[in-house]
N, C-alpha and C positions, 0 to 999 in steps of 0.2 A: 770915577776915574780909573786910571791905570793901577794905582795903589790899591784901591778897593777891590778891583778884579783879581789882583795878585793875592790879596789877603783871603778872599773868598775861595780861591783855587786852593790855597794852602790849607784852609780849614777843611775843605772837602777831601783833600788828599790825606791829611794827617789826623784830622779829627780834633786837633788841639793847636791853637796859635796863641801868641802873646803880642798884644799891641802895646806900644809905649808912647809916652808923650801926651796922654790924656790929661785934661785939667783936673786938679784935685777938688772937684765940686760934685756935690750930689746932683743927680739928673743926667749925668754923661751917658749912662746906659740908655735912657729914654731918647737922648739926642742921637746916639748911634743907631738905634733901632729905627727911629723915624727917618734917618738919612738913607737907610737900606729898605725902607718901606716894609718893615717887619712889624707885626703886632706882638705885643708882650702878653703873656698869660698871667692871670691872677694866680697867686700862691696861697697856701695856708699860713704862711709866715708873714711877719710884719703886722702892722696895724690894719685891720679890716680887710685882710686878703689882698694887699696891694700887689701890683705887678713887680715891684722891686722891694727889697727889704735890706736892712743893714745888719751885717754880721759884726758884732762887737764882743769883746771879752766882758763877760757878766759875772758878777759874784753869784754863787749858788746856781750856776747855769744848769738847765735841765737837758741840754743837748751839747755833745762834745764840740760842735761847730762853734759854740760860744765860749770856748776856753782857748788857752794857748797851748793845750796839750796836743801831742802828736796825734794826728788823724790817720788811722791805718788805711791802706788801699781799700777802696770801696766803689760801688756804683751809686751815684746820687739818684735819689727819687725812684727806687725800684718798686715802691708801693703805689705809684701812680699807674693807673690802667693805660694811660697815654702820656708817657714822660716827654719832656720837651726834647726837640731835635737838637737844640743848641742852648747852652747856658752861657751867659755873659757875666763875668765877675770883674768888678772895678775896685781896685785898692785905693781908696781915697786918702787914707793916712795910716801909716804904720807907727805905733807908739815906740819910740826909740828905747824906752825903758823896759819893754816887754821882750822876752825871747820866745822862740817857738813859732808855730803857725805856718811853717814852710809847707808848700804843696808838693806832693809827689804824684806823678801820673804813670800809668802803665798802659801798654798797648795790648788791649784784650784781643784784638783781631790777630795780632802776631802770635799771642800765646795759644790761641785755639789752633793755629796752623802747626803747632808743635805737640799737640795731643795725639795719642793713638786713636784709631778709628772707634774703638769701643767706648773709650771715655768721652769722646766728643758726642757719640750717639746718645750716651746716657745724659749728658748735660743739655742736649737738644730735646730730649723726650720726657724728662722728669720735671713735673710742675712743682714749683716752690712758691709758698705764700710769703709775701713781704708785707709788713704793716708799720704804720706810724700812728701812735695814739698820743694825743695831747695829755701831758701829765696833770693838767689842771683838773679840779673837781668842780663841776662836771666837765668832762672833756669837750673842747670845742670842735675837735675833729677826730676822726678815726678812718684813716686811709688804708685800704687793703687791695692788693692785686696779686694774682697768681699767674705765673708764666715760667717757661723753662729758663734755666740759668743762661743759656746761649740760644739766641734766635737768629735765623738768617733773615735779613731784611734786604730791601732793594739795593741800598747803598753799601752793604757789606754786613759784617757781623755786629750784633748788638748784644751786650751782656747784661744780665740782671744780677751778677754776682755781688755779694756783700759779705765782708769778713765779720 
């Protein structure tokens, strides 16, 4: 419908949108993807590499995403050779007793437009290796990808920057 078209246009233009009013049920991501005729990719996270996984605050977490600690600006999944074009996040429930966990986003395309030509050329030509290794013994996964920090893609700039 019209709302869906407007949302997709905003997502294409800004690269980030926020939808409100979703039911607080697991499975809403799958329903949204199905309504848009999108297929979900399997991930290394969650049980058995499911298409979706649950981010919960965990004791003795092995990943900062599973804590309520501040998450610095970063690019998600730079260690994937072919990262997803779109990520869908659904806040099912926020524990009222926990603080933190706020999300901060930056416009990397805007930032690249304010770099001097030499710096931008270096970021476009220097390969950087990103990796994610399961801390379990033995590791269940070891993902690694090398690419420039900034790549020009059809739809605009794509960054592989991670702090």
